[in-house]
N, CA, C and O atoms as CSV, one atom per row, in Angstrom:
chain,resi,resn,atom,element,x,y,z
A,1,MET,N,N,174.511,51.323,-48.246
A,1,MET,CA,C,174.791,50.474,-47.110
A,1,MET,C,C,174.522,51.247,-45.825
A,1,MET,O,O,175.057,52.339,-45.634
A,2,HIS,N,N,173.706,50.694,-44.954
A,2,HIS,CA,C,173.371,51.302,-43.678
A,2,HIS,C,C,174.053,50.530,-42.571
A,2,HIS,O,O,173.960,49.305,-42.503
A,3,LYS,N,N,174.738,51.256,-41.705
A,3,LYS,CA,C,175.394,50.620,-40.576
A,3,LYS,C,C,175.025,51.383,-39.312
A,3,LYS,O,O,175.236,52.594,-39.243
A,4,GLN,N,N,174.473,50.690,-38.301
A,4,GLN,CA,C,174.114,51.337,-37.055
A,4,GLN,C,C,175.077,50.907,-35.974
A,4,GLN,O,O,175.391,49.727,-35.824
A,5,ILE,N,N,175.538,51.890,-35.223
A,5,ILE,CA,C,176.456,51.654,-34.127
A,5,ILE,C,C,175.801,52.168,-32.856
A,5,ILE,O,O,175.373,53.321,-32.799
A,6,SER,N,N,175.721,51.331,-31.849
A,6,SER,CA,C,175.120,51.748,-30.587
A,6,SER,C,C,176.117,52.578,-29.792
A,6,SER,O,O,177.260,52.164,-29.599
A,7,LEU,N,N,175.684,53.755,-29.328
A,7,LEU,CA,C,176.516,54.637,-28.518
A,7,LEU,C,C,175.790,54.946,-27.221
A,7,LEU,O,O,174.646,55.399,-27.273
A,8,LEU,N,N,176.377,54.732,-26.093
A,8,LEU,CA,C,175.839,55.145,-24.799
A,8,LEU,C,C,174.332,54.941,-24.671
A,8,LEU,O,O,173.601,55.910,-24.467
A,9,GLY,N,N,173.875,53.758,-24.781
A,9,GLY,CA,C,172.461,53.453,-24.553
A,9,GLY,C,C,171.565,53.833,-25.704
A,9,GLY,O,O,171.477,53.098,-26.687
A,10,SER,N,N,170.888,54.980,-25.604
A,10,SER,CA,C,169.866,55.331,-26.578
A,10,SER,C,C,170.391,56.114,-27.777
A,10,SER,O,O,169.638,56.366,-28.717
A,11,ALA,N,N,171.653,56.499,-27.766
A,11,ALA,CA,C,172.204,57.257,-28.893
A,11,ALA,C,C,172.597,56.286,-30.003
A,11,ALA,O,O,173.173,55.233,-29.729
A,12,VAL,N,N,172.290,56.631,-31.249
A,12,VAL,CA,C,172.625,55.788,-32.386
A,12,VAL,C,C,173.245,56.650,-33.463
A,12,VAL,O,O,172.730,57.721,-33.782
A,13,ALA,N,N,174.370,56.179,-34.034
A,13,ALA,CA,C,174.992,56.884,-35.159
A,13,ALA,C,C,174.723,56.062,-36.408
A,13,ALA,O,O,174.991,54.861,-36.411
A,14,THR,N,N,174.213,56.657,-37.448
A,14,THR,CA,C,173.922,55.976,-38.701
A,14,THR,C,C,174.830,56.530,-39.777
A,14,THR,O,O,174.887,57.743,-39.981
A,15,THR,N,N,175.544,55.651,-40.471
A,15,THR,CA,C,176.441,56.080,-41.532
A,15,THR,C,C,175.818,55.730,-42.873
A,15,THR,O,O,175.508,54.568,-43.136
A,16,GLN,N,N,175.635,56.729,-43.714
A,16,GLN,CA,C,175.090,56.530,-45.050
A,16,GLN,C,C,176.013,57.250,-46.018
A,16,GLN,O,O,176.191,58.465,-45.931
A,17,THR,N,N,176.567,56.537,-46.890
A,17,THR,CA,C,177.444,57.101,-47.927
A,17,THR,C,C,178.413,58.142,-47.374
A,17,THR,O,O,178.553,59.230,-47.932
A,18,GLY,N,N,179.082,57.798,-46.269
A,18,GLY,CA,C,180.090,58.678,-45.695
A,18,GLY,C,C,179.558,59.773,-44.794
A,18,GLY,O,O,180.349,60.522,-44.222
A,19,VAL,N,N,178.237,59.896,-44.643
A,19,VAL,CA,C,177.652,60.925,-43.795
A,19,VAL,C,C,177.210,60.274,-42.490
A,19,VAL,O,O,176.479,59.283,-42.503
A,20,THR,N,N,177.654,60.830,-41.361
A,20,THR,CA,C,177.274,60.282,-40.064
A,20,THR,C,C,176.198,61.162,-39.442
A,20,THR,O,O,176.361,62.376,-39.318
A,21,ILE,N,N,175.116,60.540,-39.061
A,21,ILE,CA,C,173.997,61.238,-38.433
A,21,ILE,C,C,173.816,60.643,-37.039
A,21,ILE,O,O,173.640,59.433,-36.894
A,22,ALA,N,N,173.859,61.480,-36.033
A,22,ALA,CA,C,173.666,61.001,-34.667
A,22,ALA,C,C,172.269,61.385,-34.193
A,22,ALA,O,O,171.845,62.531,-34.344
A,23,THR,N,N,171.574,60.437,-33.629
A,23,THR,CA,C,170.264,60.716,-33.045
A,23,THR,C,C,170.287,60.306,-31.586
A,23,THR,O,O,170.869,59.285,-31.220
A,24,ILE,N,N,169.653,61.108,-30.767
A,24,ILE,CA,C,169.582,60.826,-29.340
A,24,ILE,C,C,168.138,60.983,-28.901
A,24,ILE,O,O,167.473,61.957,-29.252
A,25,ASP,N,N,167.660,60.018,-28.133
A,25,ASP,CA,C,166.301,60.112,-27.606
A,25,ASP,C,C,166.190,61.349,-26.720
A,25,ASP,O,O,167.163,61.769,-26.094
A,26,ALA,N,N,165.005,61.916,-26.677
A,26,ALA,CA,C,164.773,63.076,-25.808
A,26,ALA,C,C,165.019,62.675,-24.363
A,26,ALA,O,O,164.719,61.548,-23.967
A,27,PRO,N,N,165.568,63.598,-23.573
A,27,PRO,CA,C,165.810,63.262,-22.162
A,27,PRO,C,C,164.501,62.940,-21.454
A,27,PRO,O,O,163.451,63.504,-21.759
A,28,LYS,N,N,164.593,62.020,-20.503
A,28,LYS,CA,C,163.400,61.653,-19.749
A,28,LYS,C,C,162.969,62.815,-18.876
A,28,LYS,O,O,163.798,63.557,-18.349
A,29,VAL,N,N,161.669,62.962,-18.730
A,29,VAL,CA,C,161.116,64.010,-17.882
A,29,VAL,C,C,161.397,63.632,-16.436
A,29,VAL,O,O,161.133,62.505,-16.017
A,30,ARG,N,N,161.934,64.581,-15.678
A,30,ARG,CA,C,162.219,64.308,-14.271
A,30,ARG,C,C,160.923,64.092,-13.514
A,30,ARG,O,O,159.940,64.809,-13.705
A,31,GLN,N,N,160.944,63.107,-12.666
A,31,GLN,CA,C,159.753,62.797,-11.873
A,31,GLN,C,C,159.597,63.839,-10.771
A,31,GLN,O,O,160.549,64.154,-10.057
A,32,ILE,N,N,158.396,64.360,-10.647
A,32,ILE,CA,C,158.084,65.307,-9.591
A,32,ILE,C,C,157.930,64.510,-8.308
A,32,ILE,O,O,157.249,63.485,-8.287
A,33,HIS,N,N,158.562,64.979,-7.238
A,33,HIS,CA,C,158.495,64.230,-5.980
A,33,HIS,C,C,157.048,64.001,-5.577
A,33,HIS,O,O,156.627,62.865,-5.363
A,34,LYS,N,N,156.308,65.058,-5.478
A,34,LYS,CA,C,154.873,64.941,-5.190
A,34,LYS,C,C,154.147,65.972,-6.033
A,34,LYS,O,O,154.632,67.084,-6.241
A,35,GLU,N,N,153.002,65.590,-6.504
A,35,GLU,CA,C,152.182,66.485,-7.322
A,35,GLU,C,C,151.917,67.780,-6.574
A,35,GLU,O,O,151.526,67.757,-5.407
A,36,GLY,N,N,152.127,68.904,-7.237
A,36,GLY,CA,C,151.840,70.200,-6.637
A,36,GLY,C,C,152.951,70.752,-5.770
A,36,GLY,O,O,152.772,71.806,-5.159
A,37,GLU,N,N,154.091,70.086,-5.689
A,37,GLU,CA,C,155.206,70.565,-4.872
A,37,GLU,C,C,156.366,70.982,-5.762
A,37,GLU,O,O,156.514,70.476,-6.874
A,38,VAL,N,N,157.188,71.904,-5.276
A,38,VAL,CA,C,158.379,72.359,-5.993
A,38,VAL,C,C,159.585,72.277,-5.057
A,38,VAL,O,O,159.436,72.266,-3.836
A,39,ASN,N,N,160.768,72.219,-5.641
A,39,ASN,CA,C,162.002,72.200,-4.865
A,39,ASN,C,C,162.466,73.623,-4.594
A,39,ASN,O,O,162.505,74.455,-5.501
A,40,ILE,N,N,162.816,73.897,-3.345
A,40,ILE,CA,C,163.409,75.173,-2.952
A,40,ILE,C,C,164.731,74.824,-2.282
A,40,ILE,O,O,164.752,74.055,-1.320
A,41,SER,N,N,165.820,75.373,-2.772
A,41,SER,CA,C,167.111,75.013,-2.181
A,41,SER,C,C,168.016,76.228,-2.061
A,41,SER,O,O,167.819,77.242,-2.731
A,42,ALA,N,N,169.016,76.105,-1.189
A,42,ALA,CA,C,169.991,77.179,-0.976
A,42,ALA,C,C,171.254,76.568,-0.397
A,42,ALA,O,O,171.222,75.472,0.162
A,43,TYR,N,N,172.357,77.272,-0.531
A,43,TYR,CA,C,173.622,76.826,0.033
A,43,TYR,C,C,173.898,77.580,1.320
A,43,TYR,O,O,173.751,78.801,1.386
A,44,PHE,N,N,174.302,76.833,2.349
A,44,PHE,CA,C,174.612,77.391,3.659
A,44,PHE,C,C,175.945,76.821,4.138
A,44,PHE,O,O,176.418,75.820,3.601
A,45,PRO,N,N,176.555,77.454,5.150
A,45,PRO,CA,C,177.760,76.874,5.744
A,45,PRO,C,C,177.445,75.500,6.353
A,45,PRO,O,O,176.305,75.225,6.727
A,46,ALA,N,N,178.460,74.651,6.445
A,46,ALA,CA,C,178.280,73.291,6.963
A,46,ALA,C,C,177.697,73.293,8.376
A,46,ALA,O,O,176.966,72.371,8.738
A,47,ASP,N,N,178.010,74.319,9.186
A,47,ASP,CA,C,177.484,74.389,10.553
A,47,ASP,C,C,175.961,74.480,10.585
A,47,ASP,O,O,175.333,74.017,11.537
A,48,VAL,N,N,175.366,75.070,9.556
A,48,VAL,CA,C,173.904,75.173,9.488
A,48,VAL,C,C,173.303,73.776,9.348
A,48,VAL,O,O,172.296,73.458,9.980
A,49,LYS,N,N,173.926,72.950,8.518
A,49,LYS,CA,C,173.436,71.581,8.354
A,49,LYS,C,C,173.571,70.810,9.666
A,49,LYS,O,O,172.674,70.055,10.041
A,50,ALA,N,N,174.687,71.000,10.358
A,50,ALA,CA,C,174.889,70.323,11.637
A,50,ALA,C,C,173.815,70.744,12.643
A,50,ALA,O,O,173.284,69.910,13.375
A,51,SER,N,N,173.500,72.031,12.674
A,51,SER,CA,C,172.460,72.517,13.582
A,51,SER,C,C,171.096,71.944,13.211
A,51,SER,O,O,170.312,71.579,14.087
A,52,LEU,N,N,170.817,71.867,11.924
A,52,LEU,CA,C,169.552,71.286,11.472
A,52,LEU,C,C,169.457,69.825,11.891
A,52,LEU,O,O,168.394,69.372,12.316
A,53,ARG,N,N,170.545,69.092,11.778
A,53,ARG,CA,C,170.568,67.690,12.209
A,53,ARG,C,C,170.319,67.565,13.716
A,53,ARG,O,O,169.671,66.619,14.164
A,54,MET,N,N,170.830,68.514,14.488
A,54,MET,CA,C,170.590,68.503,15.941
A,54,MET,C,C,169.106,68.715,16.243
A,54,MET,O,O,168.539,68.054,17.114
A,55,VAL,N,N,168.486,69.647,15.510
A,55,VAL,CA,C,167.040,69.879,15.687
A,55,VAL,C,C,166.276,68.612,15.318
A,55,VAL,O,O,165.325,68.238,16.005
A,56,GLN,N,N,166.684,67.953,14.243
A,56,GLN,CA,C,166.031,66.703,13.849
A,56,GLN,C,C,166.139,65.661,14.959
A,56,GLN,O,O,165.165,64.977,15.272
A,57,ALA,N,N,167.319,65.546,15.548
A,57,ALA,CA,C,167.528,64.561,16.612
A,57,ALA,C,C,166.660,64.868,17.830
A,57,ALA,O,O,166.119,63.954,18.452
A,58,LYS,N,N,166.526,66.136,18.167
A,58,LYS,CA,C,165.741,66.523,19.343
A,58,LYS,C,C,164.239,66.384,19.127
A,58,LYS,O,O,163.502,66.029,20.046
A,59,THR,N,N,163.789,66.669,17.894
A,59,THR,CA,C,162.348,66.677,17.631
A,59,THR,C,C,161.824,65.394,17.012
A,59,THR,O,O,160.642,65.075,17.137
A,60,GLY,N,N,162.695,64.666,16.350
A,60,GLY,CA,C,162.244,63.475,15.624
A,60,GLY,C,C,161.625,63.811,14.279
A,60,GLY,O,O,161.104,62.926,13.600
A,61,ASN,N,N,161.674,65.080,13.884
A,61,ASN,CA,C,161.126,65.508,12.595
A,61,ASN,C,C,162.163,65.325,11.491
A,61,ASN,O,O,163.367,65.318,11.748
A,62,ASN,N,N,161.677,65.179,10.262
A,62,ASN,CA,C,162.609,65.108,9.130
A,62,ASN,C,C,162.953,66.522,8.654
A,62,ASN,O,O,162.404,67.502,9.156
A,63,VAL,N,N,163.855,66.619,7.692
A,63,VAL,CA,C,164.313,67.935,7.204
A,63,VAL,C,C,163.148,68.760,6.681
A,63,VAL,O,O,163.049,69.952,6.970
A,64,LYS,N,N,162.274,68.134,5.920
A,64,LYS,CA,C,161.141,68.862,5.338
A,64,LYS,C,C,160.250,69.451,6.432
A,64,LYS,O,O,159.803,70.593,6.323
A,65,GLU,N,N,159.997,68.680,7.474
A,65,GLU,CA,C,159.163,69.174,8.570
A,65,GLU,C,C,159.843,70.316,9.320
A,65,GLU,O,O,159.198,71.304,9.668
A,66,CYS,N,N,161.145,70.179,9.567
A,66,CYS,CA,C,161.890,71.248,10.266
A,66,CYS,C,C,161.909,72.535,9.447
A,66,CYS,O,O,161.673,73.618,9.982
A,67,LEU,N,N,162.188,72.418,8.150
A,67,LEU,CA,C,162.229,73.612,7.305
A,67,LEU,C,C,160.835,74.204,7.130
A,67,LEU,O,O,160.688,75.424,7.050
A,68,GLY,N,N,159.819,73.362,7.070
A,68,GLY,CA,C,158.446,73.848,6.987
A,68,GLY,C,C,158.072,74.659,8.215
A,68,GLY,O,O,157.428,75.703,8.106
A,69,GLU,N,N,158.477,74.175,9.393
A,69,GLU,CA,C,158.216,74.910,10.632
A,69,GLU,C,C,158.943,76.256,10.615
A,69,GLU,O,O,158.367,77.282,10.978
A,70,ALA,N,N,160.207,76.248,10.194
A,70,ALA,CA,C,160.984,77.489,10.150
A,70,ALA,C,C,160.387,78.484,9.159
A,70,ALA,O,O,160.320,79.679,9.444
A,71,LEU,N,N,159.953,77.998,7.999
A,71,LEU,CA,C,159.336,78.895,7.013
A,71,LEU,C,C,158.009,79.435,7.530
A,71,LEU,O,O,157.691,80.606,7.322
A,72,GLY,N,N,157.240,78.597,8.197
A,72,GLY,CA,C,155.980,79.060,8.794
A,72,GLY,C,C,156.224,80.181,9.795
A,72,GLY,O,O,155.502,81.178,9.805
A,73,ASP,N,N,157.260,80.015,10.652
A,73,ASP,CA,C,157.616,81.065,11.615
A,73,ASP,C,C,158.028,82.351,10.896
A,73,ASP,O,O,157.640,83.446,11.300
A,74,LEU,N,N,158.820,82.208,9.825
A,74,LEU,CA,C,159.262,83.376,9.048
A,74,LEU,C,C,158.069,84.096,8.428
A,74,LEU,O,O,157.995,85.324,8.479
A,75,PHE,N,N,157.142,83.351,7.848
A,75,PHE,CA,C,155.965,83.960,7.218
A,75,PHE,C,C,155.112,84.701,8.248
A,75,PHE,O,O,154.644,85.810,7.988
A,76,ARG,N,N,154.909,84.080,9.428
A,76,ARG,CA,C,154.123,84.738,10.477
A,76,ARG,C,C,154.830,86.009,10.961
A,76,ARG,O,O,154.179,87.028,11.192
A,77,LYS,N,N,156.142,85.957,11.112
A,77,LYS,CA,C,156.920,87.117,11.565
A,77,LYS,C,C,156.722,88.310,10.634
A,77,LYS,O,O,156.654,89.453,11.086
A,78,HIS,N,N,156.630,88.041,9.347
A,78,HIS,CA,C,156.497,89.111,8.351
A,78,HIS,C,C,155.055,89.302,7.898
A,78,HIS,O,O,154.795,89.963,6.893
A,79,ASN,N,N,154.116,88.716,8.648
A,79,ASN,CA,C,152.698,88.859,8.359
A,79,ASN,C,C,152.358,88.487,6.914
A,79,ASN,O,O,151.664,89.212,6.200
A,80,VAL,N,N,152.883,87.314,6.516
A,80,VAL,CA,C,152.630,86.783,5.176
A,80,VAL,C,C,151.781,85.530,5.336
A,80,VAL,O,O,151.958,84.769,6.287
A,81,LEU,N,N,150.870,85.321,4.411
A,81,LEU,CA,C,149.995,84.163,4.459
A,81,LEU,C,C,150.814,82.880,4.597
A,81,LEU,O,O,151.744,82.643,3.826
A,82,VAL,N,N,150.462,82.060,5.578
A,82,VAL,CA,C,151.111,80.764,5.775
A,82,VAL,C,C,150.264,79.716,5.072
A,82,VAL,O,O,149.092,79.544,5.405
A,83,PRO,N,N,150.849,79.007,4.090
A,83,PRO,CA,C,150.071,77.984,3.389
A,83,PRO,C,C,149.514,76.944,4.360
A,83,PRO,O,O,150.162,76.600,5.348
A,84,VAL,N,N,148.339,76.458,4.079
A,84,VAL,CA,C,147.661,75.496,4.945
A,84,VAL,C,C,148.540,74.269,5.181
A,84,VAL,O,O,148.551,73.723,6.284
A,85,GLU,N,N,149.279,73.829,4.158
A,85,GLU,CA,C,150.124,72.649,4.288
A,85,GLU,C,C,151.155,72.823,5.398
A,85,GLU,O,O,151.459,71.859,6.101
A,86,LEU,N,N,151.705,74.034,5.575
A,86,LEU,CA,C,152.679,74.280,6.632
A,86,LEU,C,C,151.995,74.300,7.994
A,86,LEU,O,O,152.568,73.855,8.988
A,87,GLU,N,N,150.786,74.809,8.038
A,87,GLU,CA,C,150.036,74.847,9.297
A,87,GLU,C,C,149.706,73.445,9.785
A,87,GLU,O,O,149.684,73.177,10.986
A,88,GLU,N,N,149.446,72.544,8.819
A,88,GLU,CA,C,149.076,71.176,9.170
A,88,GLU,C,C,150.292,70.322,9.488
A,88,GLU,O,O,150.149,69.175,9.911
A,89,GLY,N,N,151.494,70.869,9.288
A,89,GLY,CA,C,152.706,70.096,9.545
A,89,GLY,C,C,152.970,69.034,8.506
A,89,GLY,O,O,153.599,68.017,8.797
A,90,ARG,N,N,152.496,69.261,7.302
A,90,ARG,CA,C,152.625,68.311,6.187
A,90,ARG,C,C,153.993,68.158,5.689
A,90,ARG,O,O,154.229,67.390,4.756
């Protein structure tokens, strides 16, 4: 006798002669925001976020553009190659 019980969406438990087997679908692959891009993140004090928001308000740029500008300045300061995408303001 086979009995299938649905658990949390894609998980299924099958009972066969007293033995329970649980199967779960493989996790979905996370969607990449844009092809060729990676996420870079860090934790900062809340005041840093407030300051970043002030820069956004003054410039009209989004977070990505503001951080791209800051990273470009950092790379130039240390004489490191600045990726073309940062130079173009992408």
